[in-house]
Steps between C-alpha positions, in 0.01 A plus 500: 500500500816634693611140528520465124687833459731403784577173323577686174720763660689266736551222245840348502621276220613152569883509537552231236269686257694824565850352463422286196578771240818596681671172456863512422609457140821313448763714346653423165848358521745677270844339512729784403813302555453322162551813304847635412617818669499822301791721395555622861524142636237586763164533335318309228458711186151511343468682171162677453380623171589866436158552344338356811709722726418815296122417493504422874684832575254701297189329641621526865601869460169594349303304762684642799493854367124481441430337845718744692344811345143359522522467875536876531181591317704652227439437130711185454687426184355233286502150647657215301236391256415157352764546229778556756388199700476287185854608389631408846317166483615421155865569591463277810345218297759526231779484760338201672453313171867535422582390850272188473656414168851518641397305803362223275825490292724483806252283695522728802140582610644673817632776280139615449459536874823696502375720225174566689705583815707744294194664357349548856825643625529735209140629527525545881829689460352704220210621718742585777724696247203687367384602847860616573499697172167673585622575854828659380312691228266644761784575747683693220177693423454571873844646527457713197164638626621516867673829425182668401268346754171459323202277481691301234756403761233384738334305224843341417556410867156334520581295185825398654340388822250290308783315325 
């Protein structure tokens, strides 16, 4: 009986079986040198839809605010609902459809990869900016409540540490 338990607890996978899901995926090659430089002669300009940028900003702001407050066991503001996500999604789809149409006309399929790269960069920067905005907001609140040392200042400090 102990031998069977010992086999189960001391089981080790075959190295080939263990490493199989960890195989290396070949990265996608994006040749940025084929695109013209932007107005600053250093970077490549990618124009994102203003509607997409607005929807993304609203969605990320609501999501981060909800998540940061929820971690403190406080009553969080409403999380982005299905309509917010659908509006974000529709704006993204609309922007991508226009991008695909332009890529077909100009016969440059690599511009779609560039657009995707631009979207990823924008969203990642947007999340960072929203965290920075929340941090600075909490720091301002902490300095204002610091003068009248209260439980509110302790709560603000805890929120700041979590961010």
